[in-house]
Short mmCIF file of the C-alpha atoms (twelve columns), coordinates in Angstrom:
data_MODEL
# 
_entry.id   MODEL 
# 
loop_
_atom_site.group_PDB 
_atom_site.id 
_atom_site.type_symbol 
_atom_site.label_atom_id 
_atom_site.label_alt_id 
_atom_site.label_comp_id 
_atom_site.label_asym_id 
_atom_site.label_seq_id 
_atom_site.Cartn_x 
_atom_site.Cartn_y 
_atom_site.Cartn_z 
_atom_site.pdbx_PDB_model_num 
ATOM 1   C CA . UNK A 1   100.711 89.268  87.800  1 
ATOM 2   C CA . UNK A 2   102.181 87.801  90.958  1 
ATOM 3   C CA . UNK A 3   100.485 88.760  94.166  1 
ATOM 4   C CA . UNK A 4   102.165 90.462  97.076  1 
ATOM 5   C CA . UNK A 5   101.855 89.245  100.664 1 
ATOM 6   C CA . UNK A 6   100.745 91.056  103.747 1 
ATOM 7   C CA . UNK A 7   98.980  94.369  103.353 1 
ATOM 8   C CA . UNK A 8   95.718  95.532  104.852 1 
ATOM 9   C CA . UNK A 9   92.539  97.077  103.508 1 
ATOM 10  C CA . UNK A 10  89.565  98.408  105.417 1 
ATOM 11  C CA . UNK A 11  86.002  97.262  105.008 1 
ATOM 12  C CA . UNK A 12  82.784  99.253  104.836 1 
ATOM 13  C CA . UNK A 13  82.213  101.220 107.967 1 
ATOM 14  C CA . UNK A 14  85.404  99.943  109.603 1 
ATOM 15  C CA . UNK A 15  89.063  100.811 109.844 1 
ATOM 16  C CA . UNK A 16  91.934  98.804  108.441 1 
ATOM 17  C CA . UNK A 17  92.803  97.447  111.883 1 
ATOM 18  C CA . UNK A 18  89.355  95.873  112.243 1 
ATOM 19  C CA . UNK A 19  90.020  93.331  109.481 1 
ATOM 20  C CA . UNK A 20  91.824  90.056  110.227 1 
ATOM 21  C CA . UNK A 21  95.527  89.940  109.310 1 
ATOM 22  C CA . UNK A 22  96.101  89.903  105.540 1 
ATOM 23  C CA . UNK A 23  98.197  86.914  104.408 1 
ATOM 24  C CA . UNK A 24  98.143  87.325  100.635 1 
ATOM 25  C CA . UNK A 25  96.708  89.644  97.982  1 
ATOM 26  C CA . UNK A 26  96.653  90.339  94.265  1 
ATOM 27  C CA . UNK A 27  94.379  90.809  91.267  1 
ATOM 28  C CA . UNK A 28  91.938  87.996  90.457  1 
ATOM 29  C CA . UNK A 29  89.150  87.663  87.913  1 
ATOM 30  C CA . UNK A 30  86.112  86.477  89.869  1 
ATOM 31  C CA . UNK A 31  82.782  85.099  88.700  1 
ATOM 32  C CA . UNK A 32  80.367  84.033  91.421  1 
ATOM 33  C CA . UNK A 33  77.535  81.482  91.218  1 
ATOM 34  C CA . UNK A 34  74.973  84.122  90.167  1 
ATOM 35  C CA . UNK A 35  77.283  86.253  88.006  1 
ATOM 36  C CA . UNK A 36  77.350  85.981  84.191  1 
ATOM 37  C CA . UNK A 37  80.639  87.797  83.586  1 
ATOM 38  C CA . UNK A 38  83.950  87.912  85.420  1 
ATOM 39  C CA . UNK A 39  85.214  90.987  87.223  1 
ATOM 40  C CA . UNK A 40  88.851  91.872  87.797  1 
ATOM 41  C CA . UNK A 41  89.147  92.699  91.510  1 
ATOM 42  C CA . UNK A 42  91.956  93.235  93.975  1 
ATOM 43  C CA . UNK A 43  91.607  90.273  96.332  1 
ATOM 44  C CA . UNK A 44  92.940  90.024  99.890  1 
ATOM 45  C CA . UNK A 45  93.046  86.841  101.962 1 
ATOM 46  C CA . UNK A 46  92.462  88.226  105.474 1 
ATOM 47  C CA . UNK A 47  92.145  85.489  108.053 1 
ATOM 48  C CA . UNK A 48  89.911  82.838  106.486 1 
ATOM 49  C CA . UNK A 49  87.961  85.339  104.352 1 
ATOM 50  C CA . UNK A 50  88.520  86.692  100.847 1 
ATOM 51  C CA . UNK A 51  87.874  90.450  100.591 1 
ATOM 52  C CA . UNK A 52  87.395  91.981  97.131  1 
ATOM 53  C CA . UNK A 53  88.220  95.599  96.208  1 
ATOM 54  C CA . UNK A 54  87.769  97.502  92.959  1 
ATOM 55  C CA . UNK A 55  91.491  98.332  92.894  1 
ATOM 56  C CA . UNK A 56  94.600  98.046  95.038  1 
ATOM 57  C CA . UNK A 57  94.261  101.538 96.517  1 
ATOM 58  C CA . UNK A 58  90.648  101.262 97.703  1 
ATOM 59  C CA . UNK A 59  90.034  101.254 101.446 1 
ATOM 60  C CA . UNK A 60  86.508  99.755  101.343 1 
ATOM 61  C CA . UNK A 61  85.814  96.287  99.995  1 
ATOM 62  C CA . UNK A 62  82.889  95.668  97.644  1 
ATOM 63  C CA . UNK A 63  82.192  92.072  98.746  1 
ATOM 64  C CA . UNK A 64  83.682  89.207  100.709 1 
ATOM 65  C CA . UNK A 65  83.693  85.397  100.663 1 
ATOM 66  C CA . UNK A 66  83.883  83.494  103.949 1 
ATOM 67  C CA . UNK A 67  85.907  80.293  103.547 1 
ATOM 68  C CA . UNK A 68  84.185  78.562  106.446 1 
ATOM 69  C CA . UNK A 69  81.857  77.044  103.834 1 
ATOM 70  C CA . UNK A 70  84.805  75.606  101.863 1 
ATOM 71  C CA . UNK A 71  84.186  72.293  100.044 1 
ATOM 72  C CA . UNK A 72  86.972  71.896  97.480  1 
ATOM 73  C CA . UNK A 73  89.479  73.699  95.287  1 
ATOM 74  C CA . UNK A 74  90.555  72.371  91.894  1 
ATOM 75  C CA . UNK A 75  92.212  73.520  88.686  1 
ATOM 76  C CA . UNK A 76  90.055  74.568  85.744  1 
ATOM 77  C CA . UNK A 77  91.776  73.317  82.592  1 
ATOM 78  C CA . UNK A 78  89.548  75.267  80.187  1 
ATOM 79  C CA . UNK A 79  91.541  77.702  78.069  1 
ATOM 80  C CA . UNK A 80  91.349  81.440  78.571  1 
ATOM 81  C CA . UNK A 81  91.741  84.095  75.880  1 
ATOM 82  C CA . UNK A 82  94.914  85.061  77.752  1 
ATOM 83  C CA . UNK A 83  97.089  82.009  77.109  1 
ATOM 84  C CA . UNK A 84  99.274  82.663  80.165  1 
ATOM 85  C CA . UNK A 85  96.330  82.885  82.574  1 
ATOM 86  C CA . UNK A 86  95.335  79.991  84.844  1 
ATOM 87  C CA . UNK A 87  91.919  79.180  86.308  1 
ATOM 88  C CA . UNK A 88  90.591  77.800  89.587  1 
ATOM 89  C CA . UNK A 89  87.211  76.527  90.716  1 
ATOM 90  C CA . UNK A 90  86.455  77.287  94.369  1 
ATOM 91  C CA . UNK A 91  83.498  75.191  95.467  1 
ATOM 92  C CA . UNK A 92  81.569  76.396  98.494  1 
ATOM 93  C CA . UNK A 93  78.433  75.067  100.176 1 
ATOM 94  C CA . UNK A 94  76.330  77.702  98.403  1 
ATOM 95  C CA . UNK A 95  77.846  77.285  94.933  1 
ATOM 96  C CA . UNK A 96  80.979  77.575  92.803  1 
ATOM 97  C CA . UNK A 97  83.174  80.620  92.313  1 
ATOM 98  C CA . UNK A 98  85.503  80.694  89.321  1 
ATOM 99  C CA . UNK A 99  88.815  82.504  89.739  1 
ATOM 100 C CA . UNK A 100 91.374  83.437  87.089  1 
ATOM 101 C CA . UNK A 101 94.958  84.338  88.038  1 
ATOM 102 C CA . UNK A 102 97.827  85.751  86.005  1 
ATOM 103 C CA . UNK A 103 99.840  82.545  85.471  1 
ATOM 104 C CA . UNK A 104 100.469 79.016  86.732  1 
ATOM 105 C CA . UNK A 105 102.932 80.141  89.437  1 
ATOM 106 C CA . UNK A 106 100.386 82.586  90.882  1 
ATOM 107 C CA . UNK A 107 97.760  79.810  90.857  1 
ATOM 108 C CA . UNK A 108 100.002 77.520  92.911  1 
ATOM 109 C CA . UNK A 109 100.592 80.301  95.452  1 
ATOM 110 C CA . UNK A 110 96.899  81.094  95.784  1 
ATOM 111 C CA . UNK A 111 96.112  77.404  96.260  1 
ATOM 112 C CA . UNK A 112 98.829  77.161  98.905  1 
ATOM 113 C CA . UNK A 113 97.489  80.103  100.923 1 
ATOM 114 C CA . UNK A 114 93.858  79.010  100.611 1 
ATOM 115 C CA . UNK A 115 94.620  75.448  101.736 1 
ATOM 116 C CA . UNK A 116 96.776  76.752  104.602 1 
ATOM 117 C CA . UNK A 117 94.024  78.900  106.159 1 
ATOM 118 C CA . UNK A 118 91.296  76.307  105.547 1 
ATOM 119 C CA . UNK A 119 93.148  73.191  106.767 1 
ATOM 120 C CA . UNK A 120 95.620  74.963  109.085 1 
ATOM 121 C CA . UNK A 121 98.439  72.958  107.529 1 
ATOM 122 C CA . UNK A 122 100.894 73.460  104.680 1 
ATOM 123 C CA . UNK A 123 99.803  71.463  101.595 1 
ATOM 124 C CA . UNK A 124 102.390 68.950  100.394 1 
ATOM 125 C CA . UNK A 125 100.892 68.349  96.935  1 
ATOM 126 C CA . UNK A 126 101.939 71.707  95.465  1 
ATOM 127 C CA . UNK A 127 105.099 72.743  93.629  1 
ATOM 128 C CA . UNK A 128 106.521 75.536  95.775  1 
ATOM 129 C CA . UNK A 129 109.935 76.992  96.532  1 
ATOM 130 C CA . UNK A 130 111.443 76.594  100.030 1 
ATOM 131 C CA . UNK A 131 110.880 80.279  100.788 1 
ATOM 132 C CA . UNK A 132 107.238 80.011  99.784  1 
ATOM 133 C CA . UNK A 133 106.768 76.950  101.979 1 
ATOM 134 C CA . UNK A 134 108.227 78.906  104.912 1 
ATOM 135 C CA . UNK A 135 105.754 81.724  104.252 1 
ATOM 136 C CA . UNK A 136 102.863 79.241  104.395 1 
ATOM 137 C CA . UNK A 137 104.117 77.833  107.705 1 
ATOM 138 C CA . UNK A 138 104.111 81.328  109.178 1 
ATOM 139 C CA . UNK A 139 100.564 81.881  107.863 1 
ATOM 140 C CA . UNK A 140 99.394  78.647  109.522 1 
ATOM 141 C CA . UNK A 141 100.929 79.718  112.853 1 
ATOM 142 C CA . UNK A 142 99.389  83.189  112.648 1 
ATOM 143 C CA . UNK A 143 95.952  81.873  111.701 1 
ATOM 144 C CA . UNK A 144 96.007  79.373  114.581 1 
ATOM 145 C CA . UNK A 145 96.918  82.148  116.994 1 
ATOM 146 C CA . UNK A 146 94.192  84.380  115.567 1 
ATOM 147 C CA . UNK A 147 91.498  81.756  115.988 1 
ATOM 148 C CA . UNK A 148 92.695  80.906  119.485 1 
ATOM 149 C CA . UNK A 149 92.566  84.592  120.450 1 
ATOM 150 C CA . UNK A 150 89.091  84.918  118.916 1 
ATOM 151 C CA . UNK A 151 87.813  82.128  121.185 1 
ATOM 152 C CA . UNK A 152 89.430  83.700  124.260 1 
ATOM 153 C CA . UNK A 153 87.918  87.064  125.278 1 
ATOM 154 C CA . UNK A 154 90.614  89.580  126.077 1 
ATOM 155 C CA . UNK A 155 90.681  93.133  127.278 1 
ATOM 156 C CA . UNK A 156 91.128  95.835  124.682 1 
ATOM 157 C CA . UNK A 157 94.764  96.919  124.381 1 
ATOM 158 C CA . UNK A 158 95.588  100.418 125.635 1 
ATOM 159 C CA . UNK A 159 96.181  103.290 123.272 1 
ATOM 160 C CA . UNK A 160 99.605  103.182 121.579 1 
ATOM 161 C CA . UNK A 161 100.177 106.778 122.667 1 
ATOM 162 C CA . UNK A 162 100.134 105.734 126.353 1 
ATOM 163 C CA . UNK A 163 103.715 104.478 126.122 1 
ATOM 164 C CA . UNK A 164 105.994 106.630 128.326 1 
ATOM 165 C CA . UNK A 165 108.995 107.542 126.178 1 
ATOM 166 C CA . UNK A 166 112.123 108.687 127.958 1 
ATOM 167 C CA . UNK A 167 114.867 110.804 126.448 1 
ATOM 168 C CA . UNK A 168 115.190 111.816 122.808 1 
ATOM 169 C CA . UNK A 169 112.891 109.922 120.415 1 
ATOM 170 C CA . UNK A 170 114.412 108.567 117.163 1 
ATOM 171 C CA . UNK A 171 113.078 109.919 113.887 1 
ATOM 172 C CA . UNK A 172 111.912 106.437 112.864 1 
ATOM 173 C CA . UNK A 173 109.347 106.289 115.706 1 
ATOM 174 C CA . UNK A 174 105.731 106.068 114.512 1 
ATOM 175 C CA . UNK A 175 102.656 105.841 116.811 1 
ATOM 176 C CA . UNK A 176 101.101 103.031 114.724 1 
ATOM 177 C CA . UNK A 177 99.893  99.466  115.278 1 
ATOM 178 C CA . UNK A 178 101.619 96.327  114.036 1 
ATOM 179 C CA . UNK A 179 99.473  96.095  110.898 1 
ATOM 180 C CA . UNK A 180 99.864  99.805  110.130 1 
ATOM 181 C CA . UNK A 181 103.637 99.505  110.514 1 
ATOM 182 C CA . UNK A 182 103.704 96.669  107.971 1 
ATOM 183 C CA . UNK A 183 101.643 98.731  105.532 1 
ATOM 184 C CA . UNK A 184 103.974 101.739 105.883 1 
ATOM 185 C CA . UNK A 185 107.092 99.668  105.250 1 
ATOM 186 C CA . UNK A 186 105.413 97.895  102.331 1 
ATOM 187 C CA . UNK A 187 104.266 101.075 100.615 1 
ATOM 188 C CA . UNK A 188 107.480 103.055 101.077 1 
ATOM 189 C CA . UNK A 189 110.389 100.625 100.596 1 
ATOM 190 C CA . UNK A 190 112.748 103.444 99.584  1 
ATOM 191 C CA . UNK A 191 112.344 105.226 102.944 1 
ATOM 192 C CA . UNK A 192 113.929 102.478 105.079 1 
ATOM 193 C CA . UNK A 193 112.897 99.072  106.382 1 
ATOM 194 C CA . UNK A 194 112.827 99.457  110.177 1 
ATOM 195 C CA . UNK A 195 110.608 101.566 112.413 1 
ATOM 196 C CA . UNK A 196 110.037 101.945 116.136 1 
ATOM 197 C CA . UNK A 197 106.449 101.832 117.423 1 
ATOM 198 C CA . UNK A 198 104.433 101.293 120.624 1 
ATOM 199 C CA . UNK A 199 103.923 97.716  121.780 1 
ATOM 200 C CA . UNK A 200 100.524 96.094  122.026 1 
ATOM 201 C CA . UNK A 201 100.565 95.981  125.844 1 
ATOM 202 C CA . UNK A 202 101.044 99.740  126.149 1 
ATOM 203 C CA . UNK A 203 104.037 99.353  128.505 1 
ATOM 204 C CA . UNK A 204 106.715 98.391  125.990 1 
ATOM 205 C CA . UNK A 205 107.952 99.305  122.533 1 
ATOM 206 C CA . UNK A 206 108.512 97.258  119.394 1 
ATOM 207 C CA . UNK A 207 110.667 97.403  116.279 1 
ATOM 208 C CA . UNK A 208 109.083 96.259  113.003 1 
ATOM 209 C CA . UNK A 209 111.324 95.352  110.063 1 
ATOM 210 C CA . UNK A 210 110.672 94.377  106.452 1 
ATOM 211 C CA . UNK A 211 112.933 92.501  104.022 1 
ATOM 212 C CA . UNK A 212 112.440 90.846  100.625 1 
ATOM 213 C CA . UNK A 213 112.601 87.058  100.287 1 
ATOM 214 C CA . UNK A 214 110.258 85.953  97.497  1 
ATOM 215 C CA . UNK A 215 107.970 88.620  98.867  1 
ATOM 216 C CA . UNK A 216 107.832 90.734  101.997 1 
ATOM 217 C CA . UNK A 217 109.117 89.202  105.233 1 
ATOM 218 C CA . UNK A 218 108.201 91.093  108.424 1 
ATOM 219 C CA . UNK A 219 109.774 90.688  111.847 1 
ATOM 220 C CA . UNK A 220 108.794 92.292  115.160 1 
ATOM 221 C CA . UNK A 221 111.126 92.749  118.165 1 
ATOM 222 C CA . UNK A 222 110.036 93.756  121.661 1 
ATOM 223 C CA . UNK A 223 111.888 96.595  123.399 1 
ATOM 224 C CA . UNK A 224 111.304 97.046  127.153 1 
ATOM 225 C CA . UNK A 225 112.473 99.614  129.681 1 
ATOM 226 C CA . UNK A 226 114.782 98.494  132.473 1 
ATOM 227 C CA . UNK A 227 114.119 99.402  136.094 1 
ATOM 228 C CA . UNK A 228 117.680 100.669 136.487 1 
ATOM 229 C CA . UNK A 229 117.269 102.824 133.364 1 
ATOM 230 C CA . UNK A 230 117.746 102.321 129.663 1 
ATOM 231 C CA . UNK A 231 116.210 99.701  127.377 1 
ATOM 232 C CA . UNK A 232 116.750 96.098  126.323 1 
ATOM 233 C CA . UNK A 233 115.956 94.285  123.069 1 
ATOM 234 C CA . UNK A 234 114.190 91.067  124.126 1 
ATOM 235 C CA . UNK A 235 115.809 88.426  121.916 1 
ATOM 236 C CA . UNK A 236 117.423 85.087  122.825 1 
ATOM 237 C CA . UNK A 237 120.515 86.959  124.004 1 
ATOM 238 C CA . UNK A 238 119.062 90.267  125.299 1 
ATOM 239 C CA . UNK A 239 120.802 93.404  124.047 1 
ATOM 240 C CA . UNK A 240 120.968 96.234  126.633 1 
ATOM 241 C CA . UNK A 241 120.885 99.801  125.326 1 
ATOM 242 C CA . UNK A 242 121.143 103.136 127.099 1 
ATOM 243 C CA . UNK A 243 118.770 105.070 124.825 1 
ATOM 244 C CA . UNK A 244 116.272 104.408 122.060 1 
ATOM 245 C CA . UNK A 245 118.832 105.715 119.579 1 
ATOM 246 C CA . UNK A 246 121.164 102.963 120.791 1 
ATOM 247 C CA . UNK A 247 118.389 100.413 120.129 1 
ATOM 248 C CA . UNK A 248 118.208 101.453 116.477 1 
ATOM 249 C CA . UNK A 249 121.995 101.635 116.137 1 
ATOM 250 C CA . UNK A 250 122.358 98.146  117.631 1 
ATOM 251 C CA . UNK A 251 119.981 96.612  115.083 1 
ATOM 252 C CA . UNK A 252 121.754 98.400  112.226 1 
ATOM 253 C CA . UNK A 253 125.118 97.139  113.494 1 
ATOM 254 C CA . UNK A 254 123.936 93.557  114.101 1 
ATOM 255 C CA . UNK A 255 122.632 93.305  110.523 1 
ATOM 256 C CA . UNK A 256 125.681 94.957  108.923 1 
ATOM 257 C CA . UNK A 257 123.558 97.855  107.712 1 
ATOM 258 C CA . UNK A 258 120.847 95.708  106.117 1 
ATOM 259 C CA . UNK A 259 118.258 97.290  108.406 1 
ATOM 260 C CA . UNK A 260 117.922 101.037 108.023 1 
ATOM 261 C CA . UNK A 261 115.653 103.452 109.975 1 
ATOM 262 C CA . UNK A 262 112.367 104.366 108.298 1 
ATOM 263 C CA . UNK A 263 112.340 108.094 107.506 1 
ATOM 264 C CA . UNK A 264 109.258 109.199 105.588 1 
ATOM 265 C CA . UNK A 265 109.325 112.798 104.353 1 
ATOM 266 C CA . UNK A 266 105.639 113.630 104.153 1 
ATOM 267 C CA . UNK A 267 104.864 116.406 101.640 1 
ATOM 268 C CA . UNK A 268 103.298 119.713 102.629 1 
ATOM 269 C CA . UNK A 269 100.567 121.546 100.764 1 
ATOM 270 C CA . UNK A 270 101.708 124.100 98.188  1 
ATOM 271 C CA . UNK A 271 98.420  126.022 98.036  1 
ATOM 272 C CA . UNK A 272 95.858  127.214 100.578 1 
ATOM 273 C CA . UNK A 273 92.501  125.482 100.122 1 
ATOM 274 C CA . UNK A 274 89.173  125.981 101.839 1 
ATOM 275 C CA . UNK A 275 85.625  124.588 101.684 1 
ATOM 276 C CA . UNK A 276 82.672  126.886 100.979 1 
ATOM 277 C CA . UNK A 277 78.950  126.378 100.387 1 
ATOM 278 C CA . UNK A 278 76.974  127.495 97.339  1 
ATOM 279 C CA . UNK A 279 74.227  129.883 98.475  1 
ATOM 280 C CA . UNK A 280 71.806  128.636 95.803  1 
ATOM 281 C CA . UNK A 281 71.969  124.835 96.096  1 
ATOM 282 C CA . UNK A 282 73.937  124.405 99.342  1 
ATOM 283 C CA . UNK A 283 76.607  122.278 97.633  1 
ATOM 284 C CA . UNK A 284 79.982  122.325 99.371  1 
ATOM 285 C CA . UNK A 285 83.070  122.669 97.185  1 
ATOM 286 C CA . UNK A 286 86.816  122.825 97.697  1 
ATOM 287 C CA . UNK A 287 88.431  126.052 96.513  1 
ATOM 288 C CA . UNK A 288 92.030  127.114 96.108  1 
ATOM 289 C CA . UNK A 289 92.950  130.508 97.525  1 
ATOM 290 C CA . UNK A 290 94.711  132.904 95.086  1 
ATOM 291 C CA . UNK A 291 98.466  132.900 95.406  1 
ATOM 292 C CA . UNK A 292 98.885  136.622 94.483  1 
ATOM 293 C CA . UNK A 293 98.623  139.180 97.300  1 
ATOM 294 C CA . UNK A 294 95.159  140.596 97.896  1 
ATOM 295 C CA . UNK A 295 94.585  144.173 96.525  1 
ATOM 296 C CA . UNK A 296 94.322  146.945 99.072  1 
ATOM 297 C CA . UNK A 297 90.927  148.491 99.639  1 
ATOM 298 C CA . UNK A 298 90.617  152.005 98.050  1 
ATOM 299 C CA . UNK A 299 90.596  154.970 100.418 1 
ATOM 300 C CA . UNK A 300 87.172  156.476 101.078 1 
ATOM 301 C CA . UNK A 301 86.694  160.075 99.808  1 
ATOM 302 C CA . UNK A 302 85.999  162.778 102.446 1 
ATOM 303 C CA . UNK A 303 82.341  163.481 103.150 1 
ATOM 304 C CA . UNK A 304 80.925  166.630 101.540 1 
ATOM 305 C CA . UNK A 305 79.972  169.536 103.783 1 
ATOM 306 C CA . UNK A 306 82.394  168.577 106.511 1 
ATOM 307 C CA . UNK A 307 85.529  170.716 106.767 1 
ATOM 308 C CA . UNK A 308 88.623  168.671 107.452 1 
ATOM 309 C CA . UNK A 309 90.621  169.502 110.536 1 
ATOM 310 C CA . UNK A 310 93.507  171.874 110.038 1 
ATOM 311 C CA . UNK A 311 96.245  172.620 112.541 1 
ATOM 312 C CA . UNK A 312 96.021  175.965 114.291 1 
ATOM 313 C CA . UNK A 313 98.611  178.561 113.240 1 
ATOM 314 C CA . UNK A 314 101.484 178.989 115.622 1 
ATOM 315 C CA . UNK A 315 101.720 182.189 117.593 1 
ATOM 316 C CA . UNK A 316 104.373 184.623 116.347 1 
ATOM 317 C CA . UNK A 317 107.530 184.744 118.340 1 
ATOM 318 C CA . UNK A 318 107.634 187.695 120.760 1 
ATOM 319 C CA . UNK A 319 109.841 190.690 120.005 1 
ATOM 320 C CA . UNK A 320 113.160 190.296 121.814 1 
ATOM 321 C CA . UNK A 321 113.339 194.022 122.508 1 
ATOM 322 C CA . UNK A 322 109.977 194.004 124.225 1 
ATOM 323 C CA . UNK A 323 110.916 190.979 126.325 1 
ATOM 324 C CA . UNK A 324 114.174 192.578 127.418 1 
ATOM 325 C CA . UNK A 325 112.347 195.718 128.469 1 
ATOM 326 C CA . UNK A 326 109.854 193.743 130.468 1 
ATOM 327 C CA . UNK A 327 112.349 191.464 132.147 1 
ATOM 328 C CA . UNK A 328 114.397 194.452 133.293 1 
ATOM 329 C CA . UNK A 329 111.457 195.655 135.362 1 
ATOM 330 C CA . UNK A 330 110.691 192.255 136.867 1 
ATOM 331 C CA . UNK A 331 112.236 191.255 140.224 1 
ATOM 332 C CA . UNK A 332 115.351 189.161 139.808 1 
ATOM 333 C CA . UNK A 333 114.314 186.533 142.338 1 
ATOM 334 C CA . UNK A 334 114.060 183.062 140.657 1 
ATOM 335 C CA . UNK A 335 110.982 182.266 142.726 1 
ATOM 336 C CA . UNK A 336 109.114 185.338 141.427 1 
ATOM 337 C CA . UNK A 337 105.935 184.148 139.632 1 
ATOM 338 C CA . UNK A 338 106.098 187.015 137.178 1 
ATOM 339 C CA . UNK A 339 109.661 186.096 136.224 1 
ATOM 340 C CA . UNK A 340 108.680 182.431 135.684 1 
ATOM 341 C CA . UNK A 341 105.797 183.455 133.431 1 
ATOM 342 C CA . UNK A 342 108.016 185.712 131.341 1 
ATOM 343 C CA . UNK A 343 110.963 183.342 131.043 1 
ATOM 344 C CA . UNK A 344 108.840 180.337 130.131 1 
ATOM 345 C CA . UNK A 345 105.477 181.684 128.912 1 
ATOM 346 C CA . UNK A 346 102.778 179.729 127.145 1 
ATOM 347 C CA . UNK A 347 101.953 180.713 123.526 1 
ATOM 348 C CA . UNK A 348 98.679  182.460 124.442 1 
ATOM 349 C CA . UNK A 349 100.223 184.319 127.353 1 
ATOM 350 C CA . UNK A 350 103.138 185.425 125.177 1 
ATOM 351 C CA . UNK A 351 100.777 186.830 122.561 1 
ATOM 352 C CA . UNK A 352 98.698  188.836 125.088 1 
ATOM 353 C CA . UNK A 353 101.803 190.191 126.858 1 
ATOM 354 C CA . UNK A 354 103.265 191.317 123.558 1 
ATOM 355 C CA . UNK A 355 100.126 193.263 122.600 1 
ATOM 356 C CA . UNK A 356 99.879  194.832 126.053 1 
ATOM 357 C CA . UNK A 357 103.538 195.890 126.023 1 
ATOM 358 C CA . UNK A 358 103.147 197.440 122.575 1 
ATOM 359 C CA . UNK A 359 100.261 199.595 123.818 1 
ATOM 360 C CA . UNK A 360 102.246 200.648 126.933 1 
ATOM 361 C CA . UNK A 361 105.299 201.672 124.920 1 
ATOM 362 C CA . UNK A 362 103.098 203.588 122.456 1 
ATOM 363 C CA . UNK A 363 101.488 205.584 125.276 1 
ATOM 364 C CA . UNK A 364 104.890 206.348 126.826 1 
ATOM 365 C CA . UNK A 365 106.276 207.608 123.482 1 
ATOM 366 C CA . UNK A 366 103.229 209.835 122.979 1 
ATOM 367 C CA . UNK A 367 103.519 211.409 126.453 1 
ATOM 368 C CA . UNK A 368 107.216 212.179 125.934 1 
ATOM 369 C CA . UNK A 369 106.523 214.040 122.722 1 
# 
């Protein structure tokens, strides 16, 4: 299996950005000086150190091998049960490590990258394609810069989120570092090959691109803001742009559509999950909430011995004949209090007046007889 260049993994207790830049990676069978059997591990050449992972998706390495104790590297001509496999013997100051790669081509590439980071020069004794030789030259330049920066103490770069963005932000903008941008483009090649990100200095932006040429080829372009407004792509012939959208459009146009904005549609959760603790052993587990609607709580029955409230019965309407008889004897002035009480009485007052009027009319009828 041929290895793939330039991705990052994170070590124990650290983040991916804390490792040196990854120049090459792939599966190797490794057997150290004190090991009796070989193990198939995902191996990353980060800086001048080999980091070993259980598989390609792991984020924590299981061991590492510092190449500062390098002595020699030679082919192992002993035959493997896999006839296409090829072997290497990596001799260090503390012993030999035997490596097995997928085929002869992969062995030549691994030798080229190992010699490049150890000697800081491209080996001329290997059979490599022109594109592979160019990759090794870039690795030598990057490793020299890394070691020079390691000897020179520098201030920590500001947070990527401190970049002041003006106007509408393109959809391909990602608040990630250079290494994280390379990993995103490497893992999602179908989502585009160009993204906009904050620059390392915190006062500029950068565009990271990825293309295939015997492996992944990454390029980074600085984008700065102009004092008079707008932006400029800092290349040999600077390209002025009014907005960040124009920056992306300019790169698409200059490459005849080869570069396309990176648009990653991140999935959303389909179920509601929550973490709860077991009351008996204290173990915390992840649970999935039921998708059906929760049943309604049953209504509580009324308490015994307590009579429920009932509305009071309405007072009967007063007899119109009685009201007419009463109103005829009341002064006709609108301001008369008696007239206001009769014309707009309350229910209780109406009831009492009706009873009183009935008694009065009964007495009058009896006296007339």
